[in-house]
N, CA and C atoms of all chains as a GROMACS GRO file, in nm:
protein
  573
    1MET      N    1   0.085  -0.119   0.000
    1MET     CA    2   0.000   0.000   0.000
    1MET      C    3   0.088   0.124   0.000
    2THR      N    4   0.060   0.215  -0.090
    2THR     CA    5   0.136   0.340  -0.097
    2THR      C    6   0.060   0.451  -0.026
    3LYS      N    7   0.123   0.568  -0.018
    3LYS     CA    8   0.060   0.681   0.048
    3LYS      C    9  -0.071   0.719  -0.023
    4SER      N   10  -0.071   0.718  -0.156
    4SER     CA   11  -0.194   0.756  -0.227
    4SER      C   12  -0.304   0.651  -0.209
    5GLU      N   13  -0.265   0.524  -0.196
    5GLU     CA   14  -0.366   0.421  -0.168
    5GLU      C   15  -0.423   0.437  -0.027
    6LEU      N   16  -0.337   0.479   0.064
    6LEU     CA   17  -0.383   0.504   0.201
    6LEU      C   18  -0.486   0.618   0.200
    7VAL      N   19  -0.459   0.721   0.123
    7VAL     CA   20  -0.554   0.834   0.110
    7VAL      C   21  -0.687   0.783   0.055
    8GLN      N   22  -0.681   0.696  -0.045
    8GLN     CA   23  -0.805   0.641  -0.104
    8GLN      C   24  -0.885   0.560  -0.003
    9ARG      N   25  -0.815   0.488   0.083
    9ARG     CA   26  -0.886   0.408   0.184
    9ARG      C   27  -0.952   0.497   0.289
   10LEU      N   28  -0.884   0.607   0.323
   10LEU     CA   29  -0.944   0.701   0.419
   10LEU      C   30  -1.066   0.767   0.356
   11LEU      N   31  -1.057   0.792   0.226
   11LEU     CA   32  -1.170   0.852   0.153
   11LEU      C   33  -1.288   0.755   0.150
   12ALA      N   34  -1.260   0.627   0.132
   12ALA     CA   35  -1.366   0.525   0.132
   12ALA      C   36  -1.437   0.521   0.267
   13ALA      N   37  -1.360   0.542   0.375
   13ALA     CA   38  -1.418   0.540   0.510
   13ALA      C   39  -1.491   0.672   0.540
   14HIS      N   40  -1.447   0.781   0.475
   14HIS     CA   41  -1.508   0.914   0.498
   14HIS      C   42  -1.539   0.982   0.366
   15PRO      N   43  -1.641   0.932   0.294
   15PRO     CA   44  -1.671   0.989   0.161
   15PRO      C   45  -1.718   1.134   0.166
   16GLU      N   46  -1.753   1.182   0.286
   16GLU     CA   47  -1.800   1.321   0.299
   16GLU      C   48  -1.684   1.421   0.296
   17LEU      N   49  -1.560   1.371   0.308
   17LEU     CA   50  -1.444   1.461   0.312
   17LEU      C   51  -1.380   1.479   0.175
   18HIS      N   52  -1.299   1.585   0.162
   18HIS     CA   53  -1.230   1.612   0.036
   18HIS      C   54  -1.097   1.537   0.031
   19VAL      N   55  -1.064   1.487  -0.086
   19VAL     CA   56  -0.940   1.412  -0.104
   19VAL      C   57  -0.818   1.500  -0.068
   20GLN      N   58  -0.824   1.631  -0.098
   20GLN     CA   59  -0.711   1.721  -0.068
   20GLN      C   60  -0.688   1.729   0.083
   21ASP      N   61  -0.797   1.731   0.160
   21ASP     CA   62  -0.784   1.736   0.306
   21ASP      C   63  -0.723   1.607   0.359
   22LEU      N   64  -0.761   1.494   0.299
   22LEU     CA   65  -0.708   1.366   0.345
   22LEU      C   66  -0.560   1.352   0.308
   23GLU      N   67  -0.521   1.406   0.193
   23GLU     CA   68  -0.379   1.406   0.155
   23GLU      C   69  -0.300   1.488   0.256
   24ARG      N   70  -0.355   1.603   0.293
   24ARG     CA   71  -0.286   1.688   0.391
   24ARG      C   72  -0.277   1.619   0.525
   25LEU      N   73  -0.386   1.553   0.564
   25LEU     CA   74  -0.388   1.480   0.691
   25LEU      C   75  -0.275   1.376   0.696
   26VAL      N   76  -0.265   1.295   0.592
   26VAL     CA   77  -0.162   1.191   0.590
   26VAL      C   78  -0.023   1.255   0.598
   27ASN      N   79  -0.003   1.364   0.523
   27ASN     CA   80   0.127   1.432   0.528
   27ASN      C   81   0.156   1.490   0.667
   28VAL      N   82   0.054   1.550   0.729
   28VAL     CA   83   0.073   1.611   0.862
   28VAL      C   84   0.111   1.503   0.964
   29VAL      N   85   0.044   1.388   0.958
   29VAL     CA   86   0.074   1.280   1.054
   29VAL      C   87   0.221   1.239   1.044
   30PHE      N   88   0.270   1.213   0.923
   30PHE     CA   89   0.409   1.167   0.910
   30PHE      C   90   0.509   1.281   0.932
   31GLU      N   91   0.468   1.404   0.902
   31GLU     CA   92   0.554   1.520   0.928
   31GLU      C   93   0.570   1.542   1.079
   32GLU      N   94   0.461   1.523   1.153
   32GLU     CA   95   0.467   1.539   1.299
   32GLU      C   96   0.564   1.439   1.360
   33ILE      N   97   0.556   1.316   1.313
   33ILE     CA   98   0.647   1.212   1.363
   33ILE      C   99   0.791   1.252   1.328
   34THR      N  100   0.812   1.293   1.202
   34THR     CA  101   0.945   1.332   1.156
   34THR      C  102   1.001   1.447   1.241
   35HIS      N  103   0.919   1.552   1.263
   35HIS     CA  104   0.967   1.667   1.339
   35HIS      C  105   1.002   1.631   1.483
   36THR      N  106   0.921   1.543   1.541
   36THR     CA  107   0.950   1.499   1.679
   36THR      C  108   1.085   1.428   1.684
   37LEU      N  109   1.109   1.340   1.586
   37LEU     CA  110   1.236   1.267   1.583
   37LEU      C  111   1.353   1.361   1.555
   38MET      N  112   1.332   1.462   1.473
   38MET     CA  113   1.438   1.559   1.443
   38MET      C  114   1.481   1.634   1.568
   39GLU      N  115   1.385   1.653   1.659
   39GLU     CA  116   1.417   1.720   1.786
   39GLU      C  117   1.469   1.622   1.890
   40GLY      N  118   1.484   1.497   1.849
   40GLY     CA  119   1.534   1.396   1.943
   40GLY      C  120   1.426   1.336   2.030
   41GLY      N  121   1.300   1.366   2.000
   41GLY     CA  122   1.188   1.318   2.081
   41GLY      C  123   1.140   1.179   2.041
   42ARG      N  124   1.032   1.139   2.107
   42ARG     CA  125   0.978   1.005   2.091
   42ARG      C  126   0.827   1.014   2.065
   43VAL      N  127   0.777   0.926   1.978
   43VAL     CA  128   0.633   0.922   1.947
   43VAL      C  129   0.581   0.787   1.990
   44GLU      N  130   0.480   0.787   2.079
   44GLU     CA  131   0.423   0.661   2.128
   44GLU      C  132   0.279   0.647   2.084
   45LEU      N  133   0.254   0.548   1.999
   45LEU     CA  134   0.118   0.524   1.951
   45LEU      C  135   0.076   0.387   2.003
   46ARG      N  136   0.009   0.387   2.117
   46ARG     CA  137  -0.032   0.263   2.184
   46ARG      C  138  -0.101   0.166   2.090
   47GLY      N  139  -0.060   0.042   2.095
   47GLY     CA  140  -0.120  -0.061   2.011
   47GLY      C  141  -0.055  -0.070   1.875
   48PHE      N  142   0.004   0.042   1.830
   48PHE     CA  143   0.068   0.043   1.698
   48PHE      C  144   0.219   0.029   1.712
   49GLY      N  145   0.281   0.122   1.784
   49GLY     CA  146   0.425   0.115   1.804
   49GLY      C  147   0.481   0.248   1.848
   50ALA      N  148   0.612   0.254   1.862
   50ALA     CA  149   0.678   0.376   1.907
   50ALA      C  150   0.795   0.408   1.816
   51PHE      N  151   0.808   0.538   1.784
   51PHE     CA  152   0.921   0.586   1.705
   51PHE      C  153   1.016   0.659   1.799
   52SER      N  154   1.145   0.631   1.784
   52SER     CA  155   1.244   0.700   1.866
   52SER      C  156   1.371   0.717   1.785
   53VAL      N  157   1.469   0.784   1.847
   53VAL     CA  158   1.596   0.808   1.780
   53VAL      C  159   1.704   0.729   1.853
   54ARG      N  160   1.785   0.656   1.780
   54ARG     CA  161   1.896   0.582   1.841
   54ARG      C  162   2.028   0.641   1.794
   55GLU      N  163   2.120   0.642   1.887
   55GLU     CA  164   2.253   0.696   1.860
   55GLU      C  165   2.344   0.583   1.810
   56ARG      N  166   2.407   0.605   1.696
   56ARG     CA  167   2.507   0.507   1.649
   56ARG      C  168   2.644   0.567   1.676
   57LYS      N  169   2.727   0.493   1.746
   57LYS     CA  170   2.861   0.544   1.782
   57LYS      C  171   2.950   0.556   1.660
   58ALA      N  172   3.047   0.645   1.668
   58ALA     CA  173   3.147   0.656   1.562
   58ALA      C  174   3.224   0.524   1.559
   59ARG      N  175   3.264   0.482   1.442
   59ARG     CA  176   3.340   0.356   1.435
   59ARG      C  177   3.442   0.366   1.323
   60GLN      N  178   3.537   0.272   1.329
   60GLN     CA  179   3.641   0.265   1.228
   60GLN      C  180   3.588   0.178   1.113
   61GLY      N  181   3.565   0.239   0.997
   61GLY     CA  182   3.516   0.161   0.884
   61GLY      C  183   3.626   0.145   0.781
   62ARG      N  184   3.592   0.077   0.673
   62ARG     CA  185   3.689   0.057   0.567
   62ARG      C  186   3.626   0.085   0.432
   63ASN      N  187   3.701   0.150   0.346
   63ASN     CA  188   3.656   0.167   0.209
   63ASN      C  189   3.668   0.030   0.144
   64PRO      N  190   3.555  -0.031   0.104
   64PRO     CA  191   3.562  -0.169   0.054
   64PRO      C  192   3.644  -0.182  -0.075
   65ARG      N  193   3.660  -0.073  -0.149
   65ARG     CA  194   3.734  -0.081  -0.274
   65ARG      C  195   3.885  -0.072  -0.252
   66THR      N  196   3.926   0.025  -0.170
   66THR     CA  197   4.069   0.048  -0.152
   66THR      C  198   4.124  -0.018  -0.025
   67GLY      N  199   4.032  -0.053   0.068
   67GLY     CA  200   4.079  -0.111   0.193
   67GLY      C  201   4.129  -0.008   0.291
   68ALA      N  202   4.122   0.120   0.251
   68ALA     CA  203   4.169   0.228   0.339
   68ALA      C  204   4.077   0.241   0.460
   69SER      N  205   4.135   0.262   0.576
   69SER     CA  206   4.059   0.278   0.699
   69SER      C  207   4.002   0.419   0.706
   70VAL      N  208   3.874   0.429   0.732
   70VAL     CA  209   3.811   0.561   0.743
   70VAL      C  210   3.730   0.571   0.872
   71GLU      N  211   3.723   0.691   0.926
   71GLU     CA  212   3.644   0.715   1.046
   71GLU      C  213   3.498   0.738   1.004
   72VAL      N  214   3.406   0.650   1.052
   72VAL     CA  215   3.264   0.672   1.025
   72VAL      C  216   3.210   0.750   1.145
   73PRO      N  217   3.163   0.874   1.124
   73PRO     CA  218   3.120   0.956   1.238
   73PRO      C  219   2.994   0.900   1.305
   74SER      N  220   2.971   0.939   1.430
   74SER     CA  221   2.850   0.897   1.502
   74SER      C  222   2.730   0.960   1.433
   75LYS      N  223   2.618   0.891   1.441
   75LYS     CA  224   2.497   0.950   1.381
   75LYS      C  225   2.372   0.909   1.457
   76ARG      N  226   2.264   0.980   1.429
   76ARG     CA  227   2.137   0.951   1.493
   76ARG      C  228   2.046   0.888   1.388
   77VAL      N  229   1.984   0.774   1.423
   77VAL     CA  230   1.899   0.706   1.326
   77VAL      C  231   1.758   0.684   1.382
   78PRO      N  232   1.656   0.695   1.294
   78PRO     CA  233   1.520   0.670   1.338
   78PRO      C  234   1.500   0.522   1.368
   79PHE      N  235   1.418   0.492   1.469
   79PHE     CA  236   1.394   0.354   1.508
   79PHE      C  237   1.246   0.335   1.538
   80PHE      N  238   1.190   0.222   1.493
   80PHE     CA  239   1.049   0.190   1.521
   80PHE      C  240   1.041   0.059   1.596
   81LYS      N  241   0.969   0.060   1.707
   81LYS     CA  242   0.944  -0.064   1.781
   81LYS      C  243   0.795  -0.091   1.771
   82CYS      N  244   0.764  -0.208   1.718
   82CYS     CA  245   0.625  -0.247   1.699
   82CYS      C  246   0.553  -0.261   1.834
   83GLY      N  247   0.428  -0.218   1.842
   83GLY     CA  248   0.350  -0.229   1.965
   83GLY      C  249   0.298  -0.371   1.986
   84LYS      N  250   0.257  -0.398   2.108
   84LYS     CA  251   0.213  -0.532   2.146
   84LYS      C  252   0.092  -0.580   2.064
   85GLU      N  253  -0.007  -0.493   2.052
   85GLU     CA  254  -0.129  -0.532   1.983
   85GLU      C  255  -0.103  -0.564   1.835
   86LEU      N  256  -0.024  -0.479   1.768
   86LEU     CA  257   0.007  -0.503   1.627
   86LEU      C  258   0.091  -0.630   1.610
   87ARG      N  259   0.185  -0.650   1.702
   87ARG     CA  260   0.270  -0.769   1.697
   87ARG      C  261   0.184  -0.896   1.705
   88GLU      N  262   0.084  -0.893   1.794
   88GLU     CA  263  -0.005  -1.009   1.808
   88GLU      C  264  -0.094  -1.025   1.686
   89ARG      N  265  -0.137  -0.913   1.630
   89ARG     CA  266  -0.225  -0.922   1.512
   89ARG      C  267  -0.154  -0.981   1.390
   90VAL      N  268  -0.029  -0.944   1.366
   90VAL     CA  269   0.039  -0.998   1.247
   90VAL      C  270   0.070  -1.147   1.263
   91ASN      N  271   0.065  -1.196   1.386
   91ASN     CA  272   0.092  -1.339   1.410
   91ASN      C  273  -0.033  -1.426   1.415
   92LYS      N  274  -0.148  -1.362   1.392
   92LYS     CA  275  -0.272  -1.442   1.395
   92LYS      C  276  -0.303  -1.504   1.260
   93MET      N  277   1.873   1.400   3.356
   93MET     CA  278   1.854   1.470   3.229
   93MET      C  279   1.706   1.494   3.205
   94TYR      N  280   1.674   1.609   3.150
   94TYR     CA  281   1.535   1.642   3.119
   94TYR      C  282   1.484   1.554   3.004
   95LYS      N  283   1.373   1.487   3.031
   95LYS     CA  284   1.317   1.399   2.927
   95LYS      C  285   1.178   1.447   2.891
   96PRO      N  286   1.161   1.503   2.770
   96PRO     CA  287   1.028   1.552   2.735
   96PRO      C  288   0.928   1.437   2.721
   97LYS      N  289   0.805   1.469   2.744
   97LYS     CA  290   0.697   1.371   2.732
   97LYS      C  291   0.687   1.325   2.586
   98ALA      N  292   0.656   1.198   2.568
   98ALA     CA  293   0.644   1.145   2.432
   98ALA      C  294   0.521   1.204   2.363
   99VAL      N  295   0.533   1.220   2.233
   99VAL     CA  296   0.421   1.266   2.151
   99VAL      C  297   0.324   1.148   2.134
  100THR      N  298   0.195   1.176   2.150
  100THR     CA  299   0.094   1.070   2.140
  100THR      C  300  -0.006   1.098   2.027
  101ARG      N  301  -0.100   1.002   2.011
  101ARG     CA  302  -0.210   1.020   1.915
  101ARG      C  303  -0.278   1.155   1.931
  102ALA      N  304  -0.304   1.195   2.058
  102ALA     CA  305  -0.376   1.319   2.085
  102ALA      C  306  -0.299   1.439   2.031
  103ASP      N  307  -0.165   1.438   2.045
  103ASP     CA  308  -0.083   1.549   1.994
  103ASP      C  309  -0.088   1.554   1.842
  104ILE      N  310  -0.084   1.435   1.780
  104ILE     CA  311  -0.088   1.430   1.633
  104ILE      C  312  -0.225   1.477   1.584
  105ALA      N  313  -0.331   1.434   1.652
  105ALA     CA  314  -0.467   1.476   1.615
  105ALA      C  315  -0.480   1.628   1.627
  106GLU      N  316  -0.417   1.684   1.730
  106GLU     CA  317  -0.420   1.830   1.752
  106GLU      C  318  -0.351   1.903   1.635
  107ALA      N  319  -0.238   1.850   1.591
  107ALA     CA  320  -0.165   1.911   1.478
  107ALA      C  321  -0.251   1.904   1.352
  108VAL      N  322  -0.318   1.790   1.332
  108VAL     CA  323  -0.406   1.774   1.216
  108VAL      C  324  -0.519   1.876   1.223
  109TYR      N  325  -0.576   1.891   1.342
  109TYR     CA  326  -0.685   1.987   1.363
  109TYR      C  327  -0.641   2.128   1.324
  110HIS      N  328  -0.519   2.166   1.361
  110HIS     CA  329  -0.470   2.301   1.330
  110HIS      C  330  -0.434   2.321   1.184
  111GLU      N  331  -0.392   2.213   1.117
  111GLU     CA  332  -0.342   2.230   0.981
  111GLU      C  333  -0.437   2.189   0.870
  112VAL      N  334  -0.542   2.114   0.907
  112VAL     CA  335  -0.640   2.071   0.806
  112VAL      C  336  -0.776   2.122   0.854
  113GLY      N  337  -0.863   2.156   0.759
  113GLY     CA  338  -0.994   2.208   0.797
  113GLY      C  339  -1.091   2.101   0.844
  114LEU      N  340  -1.063   2.044   0.960
  114LEU     CA  341  -1.148   1.939   1.017
  114LEU      C  342  -1.182   1.974   1.161
  115THR      N  343  -1.287   1.912   1.214
  115THR     CA  344  -1.318   1.932   1.356
  115THR      C  345  -1.217   1.851   1.438
  116ARG      N  346  -1.208   1.882   1.567
  116ARG     CA  347  -1.117   1.805   1.656
  116ARG      C  348  -1.154   1.657   1.655
  117LYS      N  349  -1.284   1.632   1.664
  117LYS     CA  350  -1.335   1.494   1.670
  117LYS      C  351  -1.298   1.418   1.542
  118SER      N  352  -1.322   1.484   1.428
  118SER     CA  353  -1.294   1.425   1.298
  118SER      C  354  -1.144   1.398   1.282
  119ALA      N  355  -1.061   1.494   1.328
  119ALA     CA  356  -0.915   1.479   1.319
  119ALA      C  357  -0.870   1.357   1.399
  120ALA      N  358  -0.924   1.343   1.521
  120ALA     CA  359  -0.887   1.230   1.607
  120ALA      C  360  -0.932   1.097   1.545
  121ASP      N  361  -1.055   1.095   1.491
  121ASP     CA  362  -1.107   0.973   1.428
  121ASP      C  363  -1.020   0.932   1.309
  122LEU      N  364  -0.979   1.031   1.229
  122LEU     CA  365  -0.902   1.000   1.109
  122LEU      C  366  -0.761   0.951   1.141
  123VAL      N  367  -0.700   1.005   1.246
  123VAL     CA  368  -0.567   0.957   1.286
  123VAL      C  369  -0.579   0.809   1.325
  124GLU      N  370  -0.686   0.778   1.396
  124GLU     CA  371  -0.711   0.640   1.437
  124GLU      C  372  -0.734   0.550   1.315
  125THR      N  373  -0.815   0.598   1.220
  125THR     CA  374  -0.844   0.520   1.099
  125THR      C  375  -0.715   0.498   1.020
  126LEU      N  376  -0.630   0.600   1.012
  126LEU     CA  377  -0.503   0.587   0.940
  126LEU      C  378  -0.418   0.475   1.000
  127LEU      N  379  -0.403   0.478   1.132
  127LEU     CA  380  -0.321   0.374   1.199
  127LEU      C  381  -0.384   0.237   1.179
  128GLU      N  382  -0.518   0.232   1.182
  128GLU     CA  383  -0.588   0.104   1.164
  128GLU      C  384  -0.568   0.052   1.021
  129GLU      N  385  -0.570   0.138   0.922
  129GLU     CA  386  -0.550   0.095   0.783
  129GLU      C  387  -0.408   0.042   0.763
  130VAL      N  388  -0.309   0.109   0.824
  130VAL     CA  389  -0.170   0.062   0.814
  130VAL      C  390  -0.160  -0.075   0.882
  131SER      N  391  -0.217  -0.089   1.002
  131SER     CA  392  -0.212  -0.214   1.077
  131SER      C  393  -0.280  -0.327   0.999
  132ARG      N  394  -0.397  -0.298   0.943
  132ARG     CA  395  -0.473  -0.400   0.869
  132ARG      C  396  -0.394  -0.449   0.748
  133THR      N  397  -0.330  -0.356   0.678
  133THR     CA  398  -0.251  -0.391   0.560
  133THR      C  399  -0.134  -0.481   0.599
  134LEU      N  400  -0.067  -0.447   0.709
  134LEU     CA  401   0.046  -0.529   0.757
  134LEU      C  402  -0.003  -0.667   0.801
  135THR      N  403  -0.120  -0.672   0.862
  135THR     CA  404  -0.178  -0.798   0.908
  135THR      C  405  -0.201  -0.893   0.790
  136LYS      N  406  -0.230  -0.835   0.673
  136LYS     CA  407  -0.248  -0.916   0.552
  136LYS      C  408  -0.114  -0.958   0.492
  137GLY      N  409  -0.005  -0.909   0.551
  137GLY     CA  410   0.129  -0.942   0.502
  137GLY      C  411   0.178  -0.847   0.394
  138GLU      N  412   0.101  -0.743   0.370
  138GLU     CA  413   0.136  -0.647   0.265
  138GLU      C  414   0.225  -0.535   0.321
  139THR      N  415   0.316  -0.483   0.237
  139THR     CA  416   0.406  -0.374   0.277
  139THR      C  417   0.335  -0.239   0.265
  140VAL      N  418   0.367  -0.148   0.355
  140VAL     CA  419   0.311  -0.012   0.349
  140VAL      C  420   0.427   0.083   0.318
  141LYS      N  421   0.414   0.154   0.205
  141LYS     CA  422   0.521   0.244   0.162
  141LYS      C  423   0.477   0.388   0.173
  142ILE      N  424   0.544   0.464   0.259
  142ILE     CA  425   0.512   0.605   0.273
  142ILE      C  426   0.631   0.684   0.219
  143SER      N  427   0.617   0.738   0.099
  143SER     CA  428   0.731   0.805   0.036
  143SER      C  429   0.777   0.923   0.121
  144GLY      N  430   0.908   0.938   0.134
  144GLY     CA  431   0.965   1.045   0.215
  144GLY      C  432   0.973   1.012   0.362
  145PHE      N  433   0.913   0.898   0.401
  145PHE     CA  434   0.913   0.858   0.542
  145PHE      C  435   0.978   0.722   0.560
  146GLY      N  436   0.919   0.619   0.500
  146GLY     CA  437   0.978   0.486   0.509
  146GLY      C  438   0.878   0.377   0.477
  147ASN      N  439   0.925   0.253   0.485
  147ASN     CA  440   0.841   0.136   0.456
  147ASN      C  441   0.822   0.051   0.580
  148PHE      N  442   0.698   0.004   0.598
  148PHE     CA  443   0.669  -0.093   0.703
  148PHE      C  444   0.645  -0.226   0.632
  149ALA      N  445   0.708  -0.332   0.680
  149ALA     CA  446   0.689  -0.462   0.617
  149ALA      C  447   0.681  -0.570   0.724
  150VAL      N  448   0.630  -0.686   0.685
  150VAL     CA  449   0.622  -0.799   0.776
  150VAL      C  450   0.727  -0.900   0.731
  151ARG      N  451   0.808  -0.944   0.823
  151ARG     CA  452   0.913  -1.040   0.791
  151ARG      C  453   0.890  -1.168   0.869
  152GLN      N  454   0.911  -1.281   0.801
  152GLN     CA  455   0.895  -1.412   0.866
  152GLN      C  456   1.027  -1.452   0.931
  153LYS      N  457   1.023  -1.484   1.060
  153LYS     CA  458   1.143  -1.529   1.131
  153LYS      C  459   1.134  -1.680   1.150
  154ARG      N  460   1.245  -1.750   1.129
  154ARG     CA  461   1.248  -1.895   1.151
  154ARG      C  462   1.265  -1.925   1.298
  155GLU      N  463   1.243  -2.051   1.332
  155GLU     CA  464   1.266  -2.091   1.471
  155GLU      C  465   1.416  -2.082   1.501
  156ARG      N  466   1.451  -2.038   1.620
  156ARG     CA  467   1.592  -2.037   1.659
  156ARG      C  468   1.600  -2.069   1.808
  157ILE      N  469   1.720  -2.099   1.851
  157ILE     CA  470   1.739  -2.133   1.991
  157ILE      C  471   1.775  -2.007   2.069
  158GLY      N  472   1.696  -1.980   2.171
  158GLY     CA  473   1.724  -1.866   2.257
  158GLY      C  474   1.768  -1.917   2.393
  159ARG      N  475   1.794  -1.824   2.481
  159ARG     CA  476   1.839  -1.861   2.615
  159ARG      C  477   1.767  -1.773   2.716
  160ASN      N  478   1.720  -1.834   2.820
  160ASN     CA  479   1.662  -1.755   2.929
  160ASN      C  480   1.778  -1.682   2.996
  161PRO      N  481   1.780  -1.550   2.988
  161PRO     CA  482   1.897  -1.477   3.040
  161PRO      C  483   1.914  -1.493   3.191
  162LYS      N  484   1.807  -1.526   3.261
  162LYS     CA  485   1.814  -1.539   3.405
  162LYS      C  486   1.872  -1.674   3.447
  163THR      N  487   1.821  -1.781   3.383
  163THR     CA  488   1.862  -1.915   3.423
  163THR      C  489   1.969  -1.975   3.332
  164GLY      N  490   1.988  -1.917   3.211
  164GLY     CA  491   2.085  -1.971   3.118
  164GLY      C  492   2.031  -2.092   3.042
  165GLU      N  493   1.906  -2.125   3.070
  165GLU     CA  494   1.843  -2.241   3.009
  165GLU      C  495   1.813  -2.215   2.861
  166GLU      N  496   1.835  -2.315   2.776
  166GLU     CA  497   1.806  -2.301   2.633
  166GLU      C  498   1.658  -2.322   2.607
  167VAL      N  499   1.598  -2.230   2.534
  167VAL     CA  500   1.456  -2.244   2.499
  167VAL      C  501   1.436  -2.215   2.350
  168PRO      N  502   1.352  -2.294   2.283
  168PRO     CA  503   1.329  -2.266   2.141
  168PRO      C  504   1.243  -2.140   2.125
  169ILE      N  505   1.280  -2.054   2.030
  169ILE     CA  506   1.198  -1.937   1.998
  169ILE      C  507   1.120  -1.977   1.874
  170THR      N  508   0.989  -1.983   1.886
  170THR     CA  509   0.904  -2.032   1.777
  170THR      C  510   0.910  -1.941   1.655
  171PRO      N  511   0.884  -1.998   1.535
  171PRO     CA  512   0.881  -1.913   1.416
  171PRO      C  513   0.773  -1.807   1.431
  172ARG      N  514   0.799  -1.687   1.386
  172ARG     CA  515   0.701  -1.579   1.403
  172ARG      C  516   0.717  -1.472   1.298
  173LYS      N  517   0.617  -1.387   1.291
  173LYS     CA  518   0.623  -1.274   1.198
  173LYS      C  519   0.653  -1.149   1.279
  174VAL      N  520   0.735  -1.063   1.224
  174VAL     CA  521   0.766  -0.937   1.292
  174VAL      C  522   0.747  -0.820   1.195
  175VAL      N  523   0.709  -0.705   1.251
  175VAL     CA  524   0.695  -0.585   1.169
  175VAL      C  525   0.830  -0.514   1.171
  176VAL      N  526   0.880  -0.482   1.053
  176VAL     CA  527   1.005  -0.407   1.046
  176VAL      C  528   0.980  -0.274   0.977
  177PHE      N  529   1.048  -0.170   1.023
  177PHE     CA  530   1.037  -0.038   0.962
  177PHE      C  531   1.172  -0.001   0.904
  178ARG      N  532   1.172   0.036   0.776
  178ARG     CA  533   1.294   0.083   0.713
  178ARG      C  534   1.274   0.230   0.679
  179ALA      N  535   1.346   0.314   0.749
  179ALA     CA  536   1.333   0.458   0.726
  179ALA      C  537   1.387   0.495   0.589
  180SER      N  538   1.324   0.591   0.521
  180SER     CA  539   1.372   0.636   0.391
  180SER      C  540   1.498   0.720   0.413
  181HIS      N  541   1.575   0.741   0.306
  181HIS     CA  542   1.697   0.822   0.317
  181HIS      C  543   1.663   0.965   0.359
  182ILE      N  544   1.548   1.012   0.312
  182ILE     CA  545   1.505   1.148   0.347
  182ILE      C  546   1.487   1.158   0.499
  183LEU      N  547   1.416   1.062   0.557
  183LEU     CA  548   1.393   1.065   0.702
  183LEU      C  549   1.525   1.049   0.778
  184LYS      N  550   1.610   0.956   0.733
  184LYS     CA  551   1.740   0.934   0.799
  184LYS      C  552   1.823   1.060   0.801
  185ASP      N  553   1.828   1.128   0.685
  185ASP     CA  554   1.907   1.252   0.676
  185ASP      C  555   1.850   1.360   0.766
  186ARG      N  556   1.718   1.373   0.766
  186ARG     CA  557   1.655   1.479   0.847
  186ARG      C  558   1.677   1.455   0.996
  187VAL      N  559   1.665   1.328   1.038
  187VAL     CA  560   1.684   1.296   1.180
  187VAL      C  561   1.831   1.316   1.221
  188ASP      N  562   1.922   1.277   1.132
  188ASP     CA  563   2.065   1.291   1.166
  188ASP      C  564   2.106   1.438   1.173
  189GLU      N  565   2.052   1.518   1.080
  189GLU     CA  566   2.087   1.660   1.080
  189GLU      C  567   2.009   1.739   1.184
  190GLY      N  568   1.891   1.690   1.218
  190GLY     CA  569   1.809   1.755   1.321
  190GLY      C  570   1.761   1.894   1.284
  191VAL      N  571   1.752   1.923   1.156
  191VAL     CA  572   1.702   2.056   1.116
  191VAL      C  573   1.582   2.047   1.024
   0.00000   0.00000   0.00000
């Protein structure tokens, strides 16, 4: 399912609404999550899951072509942990 | 260290209410419907692709041998399905840069 298919499904559930509003809604939801993570925050959606930021330490990497040792700087990466209810549902 | 409160459904619904021409009630209902549609799709084993954000997919895990960390006893971990999220490069870059 893509973002536009998700919009179509929301429209099917709410035919009284405008497709433009539903597109904005979907964008706002994912933008809110993104902005929270950019600030280093956490998003908790009970039953669905939680988004957070994890710190990856700097490490010594290697250029696979030349074999030269390079410093890979530390970075922050988005992380999603599936919620209990969703985890149980996908296993049914 | 100061730990801000996590953002919840209610906060997201509030943002939707402010940015889209919907009532508070309608905004909250739609956030719920959105999460339910994503969950339902994953439950069917289908991948959910949100461009600019990332992909949610279901992966099948085989049985493996685990260990009870308390007793050290070996226990089989049954085969199961897990939801995995792969962040898009756009999201990864934005989170790493924090701007």
